[in-house]
N, C-alpha and C positions, 0 to 999 in steps of 0.2 A: 853496213856498206855505205849507207846514204848519209850518214854524219859521224864525226870521230866519236869515240866510246863516251868521252864526258860530257857531250852536248846531246846525247840521247833524250834527255829529260826536256831540254830546252826546245829540241826540235818537236816533240811530241805536243808541247805546249802551244808552239805557232801552229802547227798543222791543225789541232782543235779550234783555235781562235779564228783560223781563216776559214774552217769549215762551217763554225757558228755564224760568223759575219756573211759568208755565202748565202747561208741558208735565210738569215734575215732579209738581205736586199732581193735574193730570189723570190721568197713569199711577196714581199712589197711590190715587186715588179709585176708579178702574175696578178696579184689583186688588183692594181691599178689597171691591167689590161682588161682583166674580167670586167669590171665595173665601165669601163669606157666602151668595150664592146657590147656588153649586155644592153646598155642603155641605146646605143645606135642600132642594134640588131632589132630590140623589140620595137623600138619606133618604126623601123623599117616594114617589119611584119605586121605591125599595126595598121600601117598604111595600106599594105596589101589586103588584109581581112577587112579592112573598112569598106571595101567596093562590095563585100557580100550583104551590107546592112543598107536598110532604107536610109534616105537622106536626112530624115527626122531625129535618128539617134546617132549617124556617124559622126558629128562634131562630139557628142557626149564620149563615145567610144573612144576616139583618138586622144581627147583630153585626159580621160581616165587613164589610160595606158602609158601616155607620156608621163604623166605624173608620178605614176607607180614606178615607170624605169628611172625616172630622173631622181626620185627620192630614196631609191634604193629598197623601195617596200617590193614585196612579192619575191625576194630573192632568199633563198636558203631551204634547208630540208621541209618538205611537205608544202611549199609554196608552188602553185602552178596557176597563178592568174584568175582564180575563181572568186577572188573577194572584189573583183571588178564587176559593178552592178549596173544594169540598165537603169535609166533614170525612173523616178517614181511615176506610175501610171502607164508604163510600158506594157502593152499585152503580154500574157504568159509565153505563146508561141515566139513572139520577137524577143522577149527576155532571154529565153533558152539560146536564140541563135546569136545573141548578144554575148551570152557567157562562155557559148562554145567558141566562138571568134576571138574572145579575149583568151580563153586556155590555149588555143592553137597558135595565137600571136605569141604567147610566152613561150610555149613549148619550142616552138621552132625557132625563136628567138635566142633561147639559151643554147639550143645545138649549134646554131651558126656562131655564137660567141665562143663557145667552148673550142669549136675548130680553129678559130684563128688565134685563140689563147694558147694552144698547144704548141704552136710555132716556137715560142719562145724557148720552152724547155727542150723541145728538140734540138733546135739550134745549138743550145749550151751544151747538150750532150754529145753532139756531132763535133764541136769544137774540142771538148775535152778528150774524146775518143782521137782525134787527129792529134792532139798534144801529146798524148800517150806515146805515139809513133815517134816523137821527137827526142823522147827520154833516152839517154844514153845507159847502156846496159853494161854491168861488170863483166869483162874478160875473164880469162883463165886467172888463177890465184886471186880473185876478188879485185881486182883493179879495174878501173875505167879505161877503155881503148885509148891509147895515145899518152897515158900516164905511166910514169915509172913504178914499179912495186916499192911497197915501204919495206924498210929493212926491220927485221925481226931481232931483238936481243935474245941473246941464250938465257934459258930460264923463264921465259915469259911466254904467254901464248899470243898467237897472231891475233 
């Protein structure tokens, strides 16, 4: 009903090509947004968490998390900011606070980045759903509303 009988294979090929291209562009767009939002969110969370640390380690904390976010490190399965370490010679209790602040900044930064990143796929799905409402449906006899029915020759099937 969507394409003439002889063009069904071509229509299928075009549909699959468009689907593949959409997948590539969609994945690239989401990846770019994730990287951008992740770097910004981790930086913001690091600035917030740095207030919990003494002045003597605050600068190294901000530098370590900024470098991790900007370089794309600490991102992926099993990563949680724990490889950001306090400067050498830091007392153990302060080193634990440093590590906890780094983990907290990373965890909260990822959550904030993902919330904003999900806006794109939700918008695309909403636009697709709205576009489905605009598709013309076949009426009685398999014709699109407003079109004349196709003549059928004797001895052939419709």
